[in-house]
TIFI-941594 format. One record per atom (N, C-alpha, C, O, CB): z, x, y. Coordinates in steps of 0.001 Angstrom, whole numbers, plus 500000, padded with zeros to 6 digits. Each point is the difference from the previous one (the first is absolute). Glycine has a CB too. Example, Ala and Ser with C-alpha at 12.3 -4.5 7.8 and 13.67 -1.06 7.14 Angstrom:
<sites>
507800513190494310/500000499110501190/500000500900501200/500665501036499981/500581497072498846/498034501542502223/500060500820501190/500730499230501090/500169500509501108/497686500675498264/
</sites>
This chain:
<sites>
635776924256410212/500648500668498831/499634501458499823/498951500380500519/501056497438498397/500694502986500451/499512501312499735/498823500159499203/499762499205499090/502359501340501133/497104500439500047/498807500233499125/500441500814498819/501066500609500088/497322499315501860/500899500145496961/500266500734498849/499920501568500382/499164500420500801/499896497585497679/501883502820500876/499880501406500301/498699500643499813/499262499623499090/502940500425500347/497441500962501416/498776500742499801/498721499133499943/498972500320499403/502429501329499400/498792497226501888/498779499042500142/499649499354498680/498895499471499882/500161501950501968/501804498584497149/499767499437498718/499844498443500028/500805499249500550/500476502710498519/497642497663500306/499783498492500062/500996499259499122/500103500353498825/497441500007501596/503179498667500036/501033499395499159/499493499354498815/498926499404500066/502339500286501849/499441500366496921/499578499403498755/499908498444500207/499189499298499395/501913502642499227/499846497574502327/499992498578500206/498757499431500646/499455498999499535/502923501216500615/497174500411500910/498859499519500611/498662500124499213/499076499211500199/502160501324501817/498698500419497140/498846500106499108/500055498899498941/498973499401499678/500925503096500711/501287497233499068/500141498865499152/499687498566500547/499486499115499316/502146502339499685/498748498414502350/499773498895500653/498503499683500148/499525498873499858/502627501537501207/497084500817499265/498645499782500177/499257499686498676/499033499239499947/501142502242502039/500363499179496933/499390499697498673/500213498525499608/499126499324499458/501271503080499829/500802497161501023/500277498597499626/499368498879500766/499854498895499478/502148502022499827/497619499342501923/499172499179500779/498644499608499483/499280500877499522/501913500125502177/498423497811498358/498673499478499414/498848500706500606/499439499444500945/501526498309498684/498638503307499991/498902500798500528/500183500647501267/499053500587500523/499650498002498324/502531501355501747/500130500693501260/500117501478499915/500881500523499318/500132497502501465/498113502660499898/500064501488499875/501064500493500929/500209499440501076/497347500757498327/503157500905500168/501027500599500941/499301500604501174/498892500513499843/502690499983498276/499035499471503117/499524500506501153/500784501336500338/501223500020500137/498097497589500600/499929503419499374/500744501272500365/499955500122501442/498963500189500635/500486500979497263/501836498706502653/500195499961501471/501208501013500237/501101499837499476/498023497571500851/500574503601500472/501034501001500322/500724500544498842/501200500272500028/499048498625502032/498943501261496869/500661500759498876/500752499004499053/500604500430499017/499684501662502519/499671496634498753/500639499086499137/499137499045499314/498794500243500040/503014500021501341/498594498672497983/499289499025499374/500570498645500391/501213499798499952/498222501782498206/499711497506502222/500494498601500293/499072499005499405/498838500303499728/502216500421502397/499407498174497682/499137498882499574/499297499387501182/500493500124501121/501023499417496965/497310499777501716/499300499531501126/500814498799500566/499888499703501189/497828501116497866/503071498514500138/500721498801500523/501159500526500952/500602499174500686/498847499381497114/500874502757502263/501010500418500738/499514500697501386/500761500719500648/500522499470497106/497467499551502616/499446500533501164/500089499041501035/499805498809499757/498771502577499028/501719499047502417/500040499109501270/498640500005500547/499148500719499478/503258499786501108/497317498749500428/498654499837500533/499513501357500675/498802500256500113/501668497183500260/500412503308500013/499505501370500571/499560500904498962/499515501080500333/502012498752501501/498592499834496862/499543500896498881/501150501030499602/499833500770499054/497670499008501798/503664500213499898/501046500773499503/500904499488498962/500434498860500162/499383501997501875/500523499787496951/500720499368498895/501470499783500375/500568500702500837/497854500377497508/502138497963501026/501401499769500094/500812500842499022/499633499945498826/499827497784501937/501461502949499498/500724500781498981/500639499107498922/500559498950500316/499889502793501434/499466498679496971/500808499226499028/501450500008500215/500529501012500459/497789499458497999/502389498458501241/501442499904500453/500744499485498752/499676498890499578/499791500603502994/501496501201496796/500113501457500355/499062500878499235/499502499590498951/502838500030501574/497408501509499927/499077500874499340/500679500519498747/501186500331500020/497684500301502161/500386499437496737/500517500212498673/499339501325499550/498813500000499676/501530497433499783/500437503749500514/499601501148499334/500623500079498612/500804499142499635/498907501953502560/499967499814497111/500781500222498721/501426500435500272/500187501025500654/497702499617498188/503067498687500726/501378500228500292/500550499550501233/501090500404500404/498605501315498297/499506497357501995/500495499480501348/501132499049499813/500135499527498871/497599500700502116/503080499431499931/501122499164499938/499488498657499787/498894499724500466/502476501712500954/499353497616497876/499704498598499896/500138499238501301/500597500438500984/500130499724496707/498642498604502228/500367499184501257/501277499733500138/500725499740499039/497385499302500912/502289500997501275/501580499805500216/500402498582499828/499188499091500166/500892502774501480/501155497929498027/500600498671499876/500679499469501317/500477500785500820/499876499789496740/499670498162502596/500714499433501151/500743498757499459/499790499504498893/498459501366502866/502631498690499138/500947498998499612/499222498606499708/498939499799500591/502943501442500861/498592497868497714/499288498812499536/499975498937501191/499049499240500182/501698501221497295/500413499569503322/500255498992501070/500471498725499390/500164499876498786/498103501133502675/501948498033499421/500808498802499509/499132498882499402/500536498980499566/501163501531502210/497001499658498194/499140498890499706/499107500129498700/499035499249499856/500990500419502621/500290501251496614/499332500076498807/500346498874499050/501172499627499955/498740502762500408/499187497046498886/500150498856499206/499246500218498696/498772500084500035/501505498469502006/500436501549496729/499379500253498787/499140498847499559/500133498923500580/501719502551498867/497264498661499560/499258498991499232/498727499633500924/499517498868499984/502731500155498746/497278501951502022/498837499685500822/498709499729499105/499878500532498897/501156500932503003/498056497721498611/498803499700499181/499122501156499753/499963500909500830/500115496893500044/499210502238498051/498986501166499664/498722499558500794/499341499023499647/501599501600497811/498761500104503575/498865499771500850/499827501179500945/500947500701500355/499385496813499475/498349502679500579/499656501131500935/499690499444501343/499805500755500952/499290500644497195/500850497208501971/499631499482501366/501025499130500469/500415499098499273/497245501031500284/502862500088501782/500992499062500550/499381499571501361/500719499559500896/501404501554497906/496622499015501330/499284499879501371/500146498473500449/500054499667501184/498126502313498256/501876497147499509/499976498565500290/501380499471500124/500142498777500011/497731500987498801/503159501011501283/501378499574500038/500344499553501476/501013499330500203/499595502294497818/498536498753503028/500381499584501330/498997500672500923/499224500846499555/503284498865499873/497494499928501847/499021500520500914/500538501385500465/501170500380499958/498041497228500799/499603503127499735/500366501402500393/498681500735499855/498979499526499501/503547500409499711/497639501386501330/498934500903499917/499744500551498612/500874500665499445/499619499849502854/498296499227497094/499680500494498725/500158501442499822/499449500793500764/499106497416499100/502307502224498984/500281501329499684/499591500243498541/500283499190499116/501591500876502596/497472501039498066/499684500414498566/500602501413499831/499609500938500695/498145497655499158/503189501534499224/500611501336499729/499625500439498670/500157499258499029/501733500292502420/497602501669498450/499409500500498637/500424501398499900/500324500610501019/497606497891498967/502092502064498832/500291501396499742/500190500246498530/499624499163499179/501409501031503052/499545500942497413/500277500401498643/501498500399499681/500785500309500896/496823500437499109/502679499229498856/501374500524499597/499688501261499031/499248499950499027/502013497556501132/499442503613500277/499762501207499194/501273500501499531/501023499555500519/496975501020500711/502074500313497835/501144500708499531/500036501393500600/499189500292500879/500779498375497017/500955502228501662/500318501166500661/498805501059499946/499911500857500879/502555498623498572/496670500450499560/498879500754499873/498732499358500542/498884500423499700/502242500546498417/499084497988502698/498826499308500790/499218499317498925/498852499697500324/500938502058501628/500564497960496921/499294499042499121/500315498542500212/501171499638500114/498809502139498283/498944497314501664/500258498643500236/500834499435498857/499926500512498883/497955499301502438/502902499157498924/500992499282499095/499454498633499971/499821499356501034/502293502038499516/497608498135498214/499531498543499779/501162499251499663/500977500558499500/496777500011499702/502213498072501060/501026499041499552/501373500236500785/501090499676499529/497756500245498098/500990500639503541/501249499982500944/500272498635500650/499089499420500591/500457502995499933/501724497043499378/500327498831500535/500222500196501585/500729500918500373/500255498350497300/498468499979503157/500197500098501444/500415498518500454/499270499030499796/498929503011500518/502876497891500235/500670498675500458/500122500046501449/500866500706500517/500457499004497399/497818499539502824/499903500009501434/500753498770500584/499969498941499374/497784502296500474/502905498860501297/500512498914500792/499992500347501487/500050501168500384/501354498127497676/498532499675502754/499756500396501486/500372498673500725/500138498928499411/497834502916500213/502189498358501844/500163498930500848/498672499378500305/498949500617499830/503072500418501070/498039497716499560/498800499248500309/499619500303501460/500659500875500561/499942497278497744/498402501226502391/499531500442501263/501024499831501044/499880500596501071/497882498876498256/503261499736500426/501103499811501058/501105500923499686/501033499933500666/498427497655499704/500418503254498692/501202500827499719/501051499459499089/501062500614499907/498529500224502223/500195497989497141/500842499213499189/499779500482498375/498892500251499527/500952497659502381/501238502155497457/499844500121498461/500209498696499359/500839499234500475/499966503089499534/498530497363498986/500217498749499303/500944500312498739/499600500743499103/498023498289501717/503578500402499149/500882500258498803/500187498775499197/500831499931499095/500358501821502120/497978497222499152/500074498757499204/498883500035498995/500247499744498821/500772498934503083/497787501618498487/498920499970498934/499516501446499997/500825500880500246/498408496576500073/499502502863499424/499425501229499906/498859500283500922/499028500644499605/501729499247498199/499339499612503497/499079500269501045/499984501419500426/501037500498500438/499263497250500258/498555502979499210/499821501408500264/500919500836499002/500774500861500416/498657498613502112/500433500224496195/500763500681499012/499051500109498782/499436498961499657/502880500170501233/497437502027498403/499159499984498817/500093501330499297/500370500988500635/498084497363500426/501260501721497781/499901501261499345/498661500208499262/499278499038499736/503192500891500057/497210501333499881/498732500212499277/500190501361499248/501045500644500093/497462498016501683/500486501716497517/499950501312499231/498853500867500356/498911499507500292/502168499380497872/499128502353501820/498739500867500324/499021499897498896/500377499713498864/500954501934502451/497431498574498969/499063499867498964/499767501320499201/500833500904500068/498134497282501314/499903501927497860/499916501217499111/499867501189500791/500330501069499488/498649497682498752/500516501212503120/499863501230500829/501253500204500863/500018500836500903/497451498875499153/503574499509499649/501252500165500858/499876499378501331/500739500402500898/499725501681497981/498668496966501346/499717499416501281/500725498672500143/500279499327499008/497500501822501032/502534498464501234/500489498739500309/499346499479501170/499355500752500730/502697499785498274/498072498134501248/499438499416501246/500793498768500308/500231499164499126/497438501727500435/502789498976501792/500830498881500443/499251499384501140/499659500645500991/502550500412498292/497531497580500525/499324499198501010/501043499096500688/500509499072499370/497289500982499301/502530500206502631/501094499358500616/499719499880501601/498867500109500469/502743500833497596/499415498850502622/499960500020501578/500796501107500455/500816500540499254/498946497024500976/500038502812500994/500855500885500751/501371499306500213/500094498917500576/497867502160500575/503097499611498349/501345499266500202/500378500006501460/499663500862500812/501143499812496887/499966498218502549/500555499930501417/501173500943500248/500528500651499098/498770496967500972/501054502414501129/501153500832500320/501300499259499645/500188498823500305/498498502311501552/502284499703497417/501198499403499673/501016500615500968/499886501201500242/499449498383497298/501660499704503045/500983500517501009/500568501368499475/500434500091498851/500212497460501918/499339503480500078/500627501300499774/499050500839499145/500358501162499812/502000497847500350/496509500601499297/499269500820499230/498610500107500461/499518499132500727/501940500348497507/497849501589501359/498474500133500249/499324499253499041/500635499468499090/499505502710501812/498549497707499193/499032499239498984/500068500869498779/499906501226500048/498383497733501716/501895500283497045/500028500644498766/499717499081498842/500074498778500129/501473502782500863/498114499057497823/499932499313498717/501061500563499056/500340501178500110/497186498395500213/502974499678498813/500913500458498939/499197500044498777/499009499283499857/503048499763501188/498401501882497965/499413500138498660/500934500624499087/500663500977500350/497150499183500585/502279499290497830/500737500734498841/498846500389499046/499029499269499799/503313499359500351/497830502495499323/499001500564498930/500763500487498772/501124500501500039/497233500260501781/500941499046497130/500629500436498675/498884500478499091/499219499152499568/502719499163500620/497906502967499478/499102500407499009/500524499620498634/501199499800499807/498027502036501660/499807498062497539/500448499631498626/501215500818499557/499962501230499958/497670498158499467/503336499970500280/501195500594499264/500906500948501001/500901500740499608/497628499223498084/501053499869503686/500808500899500849/500948499114500929/499957498772499929/498116503073500037/502757498801500878/500863499201500955/499180499343501149/498899500417500360/503023501176499126/498639497480500980/499458499223501255/500217500857501185/501053500629500104/499469497078498956/498499502366501894/500339500612501258/499593498891501016/499122499176499741/500522503379499482/501023497475501906/499981499066501091/499600500792501301/500593501037500296/501223497453498547/497221501027501882/499553500704501223/499447498958501070/499985498797499735/499431503325498813/500184498320502527/499280499237501063/498819500727500469/499942501227499913/502127497754500797/496965500294499796/498816500520500597/499802499628501478/500247498854500377/498808501062497369/500526500983503056/499998499832501538/498608500126500518/499100500572499386/503205500385500825/497561498435501040/498704499977500676/500098501029501130/501044500146500636/498488497364498783/499329503219500822/500061501044501004/499855499190501399/499599498842500116/499333503132498240/501484498893502672/499894499579501368/500808498687500324/499618499241500890/498109501878499109/503320498653499306/500878498815500256/501094500493501029/500650501027499801/498947497903497752/500567500241503596/500967500446500872/501489500171499557/500793500797500500/497665498187500969/501804500110497478/501408500088499384/500149501136498972/501077500182499432/499138497328500877/498715503246499454/500314501032499048/501016501009500339/500757500538499192/497091499120500170/502097500567502021/500917501015500679/501423499560500090/500865500833500272/497236499906501052/502208497985498463/501211499496500144/500684499490498811/501188499678500014/498054499925502060/499957500320496838/500445499483498647/500743500989499246/499324500949499600/498778497623500314/503111501428499804/500852501040499354/499552500175498501/500366500991499369/501651498419502216/497183499612497847/499710500165498563/498571500614499919/499675500690499033/501855497275500244/497662501784501706/498532500506500017/499992501434499658/500846500779500436/498448497593501323/499617502014497354/499743501423499661/498540500151500081/499295499183499408/502710501092499086/497460500701502187/498574500215500143/499285500438498718/498776499924499891/501713500648502441/500315499890496698/499419500304498693/499585498762499230/499452500144498907/501938501881501045/498840496739500557/499702498775499370/498873499224500907/499765498806499811/502733501123499103/496923500733501940/498928499445500889/498743499676499137/499565500828499200/501315500545502839/498616497554498119/498627499639499355/498992500531500924/500278500210501180/500489497650497666/498070502364500657/498760500162500705/499439498621500312/499782499216499076/499781503006499796/500195497451502396/499550498714500411/498803500060500935/499944500792500941/502359498428498766/496770499934500000/498775499825500906/499607498640500112/500297499187499125/498906502937500288/500138497564501621/499509498581500314/498650499799499426/499143500864500188/502148499050501934/498444499010497188/498636499818499409/499676498490500404/500326499107499217/499962502684498661/499154497941503177/499683498755500464/501374499394500311/500801500583500731/496964499214497944/502507498930500710/501234499287500237/501054500515498976/501127499509500069/497597498410500835/501021503002498176/500866500362499014/500520501431500210/499248500904500363/499576497502498142/502514501776501251/500541501263500029/500076500586498674/500630499401499129/500547499995502801/498207501795497800/499977500606498723/500946501187499989/499923500868500870/497727498352498772/503296500827499319/500964501006499994/499945500746498528/499681499384498983/501812499211502831/498823502673498194/500145500640498657/501206500861499936/500400500612500991/497174499364498722/503011500075499126/501146500855499759/499996500333498506/499775499143499145/501580499831502795/498902502307497786/499976500480498611/501491500346499765/500613500741500768/496860500209499228/503083498485498912/501390500302499555/499993501233498943/499091500138499181/501577497276501195/500351503397499719/500150501104498996/501378499785499394/501033500139500656/497444501573500612/501486497917497357/501258499788499286/500494501183499338/499225500905499690/500154496873499995/501913502278500068/500628501218499294/499798499795498522/500947499752499254/500853500631502554/496941499726497772/499580499861498579/499434501396499630/499055500476500629/500393496916499521/501111503215498879/499485501346499590/498682499885499431/499767499075499223/502446501722500351/496830500109500753/498681500056499490/499562501350499965/500446500853500767/499080496994500020/499495502404498229/499400501296499914/498673500001500671/499179499152499651/502017501280498264/498479500507503096/498630499951500669/498914500034498943/500073500699498989/500805500488503078/498033497949498256/498907500070499103/500107499059498817/499050499886499225/500704502412501494/501413497001499114/500152499168498831/499865498515500455/500195499725501183/501332502039497650/498177497368500353/499874498531500433/501410499455500467/501065500577499780/496954499038498500/501846499310502329/501275499301500425/500705499538498796/499400499597499003/499633499648503150/502411500826497962/500706499587498746/499763498644499529/499954499015500736/501688502472499892/498206498511498066/499551498756499384/501173499023500032/501113500359499618/497198500853498878/501446497544501960/501116499005500122/500473499525498652/499993498790499772/499098500468502409/501338501641496865/500489499546498717/501324500581499832/500366500950500693/497393498839498320/503009499650500049/501323500462499669/499875501215499198/499273500022499007/501654497726501071/499747503259500305/500101501320499337/501438500292499464/500965500059500763/497176500767500775/501952499347497146/501299500260499371/500617501272500613/499343500993500314/499884497885497514/502047500992502301/500730501296500663/500535500871498992/500522501066500323/500165497693501640/499211500819496674/500550500922499044/500341499212498743/499770498791499962/501131502734501867/499628499105497165/500412499321498853/498875499620499025/498845500246500347/502990498968501040/498388500242497494/498995499726498997/499006498857500464/500340499049500703/501364501704497501/497181499441501367/498918498999500408/500368498616499394/500400499903498840/497736501956501238/501710497059500760/500209498689499509/498906499056500229/499219500277500910/503031500147499409/497574498553499036/498912499074500237/500160499289501199/501154499910500419/498530499877497330/499309499627502972/500028499366501180/501108498896499976/500118499366498951/497423501212501366/503236499147500678/501018498983499920/499414498568500032/498969499755500626/502597501865500476/499076497501498250/499520498641499958/500627499191501181/500808500503500781/498909499658496653/499862498586502636/500569499046500987/499014499031500549/498838500026499594/502752501674500991/498790497477500282/499019498890500552/499222500670501187/498977499419500364/502647498490499007/498735503230501266/499249500483501142/498657500426499449/499956500560498905/502126500192502401/496798499008499408/498678500398499697/499135500250501116/499844499167500893/500434499662497206/499104502390501881/499129500396501083/498828498996500256/499429499478499042/501190502904500399/499047497366501758/498976499060500317/500471498526500252/499233499126500405/499325502373498250/502773498300501068/500538498686500402/500356499794501391/500430500954500648/500344498970497230/499091498927502653/500353499791501492/501297499386499830/500155498922499427/497494500743501650/503373501095499473/501506499597500034/500348499508501390/499499500573500968/501136501170497259/500179497248501936/500504499608501226/501504500280500156/500681500247499005/497524498070501025/502306501648501169/501452500385500118/500858498925499270/499820498790500140/499773502408502154/501400499390496878/500816499097499234/499679500026498569/500844499707499153/499350498915502773/498407501780497736/499740500081498537/500767500920499332/500355501060500516/497562498324499857/502403500225498340/500849500839499110/499197500591498868/499213499277499388/502754499311501166/498191502750499115/499272500608498852/500940500900499234/501043500381500530/496765499532500714/501883500417497611/500724501132499177/499211501134500012/498803499874500258/502272498649498256/499428502637501234/499323501234499910/500935501097499346/500982500455500588/497605498862501474/501037501052496722/500794501008499178/501389499441499774/500970500757499976/497743501238500980/501408496688498878/501241499345499727/500836499693501147/501131499555499801/498772501509498178/499649499134503249/500825499758501138/499247498916500814/498772499939500065/502252502484499954/499851496715500605/499378498823500856/499928500451501432/500877500722500474/500088497433498020/498014501434502192/499617500259501330/499609498705500767/499413499084499424/499852503191499801/501061497675502030/499685498899500981/498878500638500981/500186501105500509/502357497748499374/496349500432500341/499049500438500928/500493499751501352/500428498881500280/497792500736498151/501757501422502525/500373499893501447/498818499717500888/500158499336501025/501691502228498564/496975498909500065/498853499775500832/498826499549499266/499719500609498968/501124501018502487/498373497324498949/498796499606499305/498924501150499961/499721500656501003/500778496941499717/498985502577498191/498922501173499649/499397499733498742/500389499122499230/500843502621501929/497744499078498627/499283499751498733/500313501467499335/499669501056500539/498262497051500334/502694501804497987/500525501098499273/498874501076499589/498892499555499700/502948498808499470/498357502889500801/499111501092499648/500692501054499207/501210500211500087/497506499337501921/500522501064497264/500594501341499206/500622500862500925/499367500314501009/498889499727497301/502994500435501491/500599500877500708/501087499303500936/500886500676500523/497014500775499236/502000497179500433/500893499185500768/500958499250498993/500446498896500313/497772500845501610/502058500769497031/500943499412499096/501350499769500705/500321500774500901/498498500346497164/501947497923501604/501184499556500634/500997501224500296/500492500133501121/499172497564497680/500600503141500207/500892501100500404/499549500959500988/500823500704500585/499972499064497335/497907500320502323/499453500980500986/499890499465501410/499820500803500915/498925500192497238/501345497761502082/499807499406501349/501122499115500539/499837498781500059/497815501302499389/503471500492500941/501085499119500502/499607499124501230/500723499079500378/500874502663498767/497242498581501457/499594499197501147/499413498698499491/499901499036500759/499664503027500643/500031497881497298/499449498731499412/500845499318498993/499953498779499845/497921502163500529/502953499891498894/500779499441498853/501451500406500244/500343501106500418/497672499031497896/502826498821501373/501499500324499949/500544499601498724/499756498912499480/500512500788502909/500588501332497034/500570499698498603/500915498838500143/500770499899500955/499115502512498255/500027496712499834/500849498816500069/500752499774498676/500764499042499879/497636499949501794/
</sites>
């Protein structure tokens, strides 16, 4: 990926280093990388995609025929079936390279044999980024699906923002060159660690931010008009909801689409991935 202009250290990599638990940033070739992004030779793996101030967001790709709503809330799918252990981790940033907490990431993939489960929720699950904008997925390397290269699917939604859909790819796959959907901008950094493959990818969402300010707070912000008291209803932050549960919020009824634990900023009107007006 391109380096920052004039050798400038990207805001994203500095923030990643600060967010890591005691991990000091490594100055290599005028850039900054986390220790976990180094390969055995000591050379850093370039962040993908590189996020400078004002850089373009992560590109979107087609959903494909096998998306299924209502996936379970979980970050580990490694016990869903046999295969090579894969750990995918990274961060979600806005346009000014500030991390975004509370981002919904819904992953789905093929099993080791290249098959998708559309009956239950094998190799399907969603999670939220933590206070540092970080996520981690524990799964297996997906098998090859006919006509496609190896890939993972993911939908993302920042609090109160539209859903984006994209795919993640593996480097050095023979089918990358023949897959019409494949895009190198969505390549993960992947390395082998014993029997486990470790991958990293940082998403950049089209969320406006001011450099040097904290991540947008996941709370409802009035768009205008007179100040009103908080809306009433049966929805409550901290409650564990399952698909099909019904709540009211500000006088409107909603049906839960995906099992999740409610949090401030994810009120039903703000998260169409989780709630449908009924």
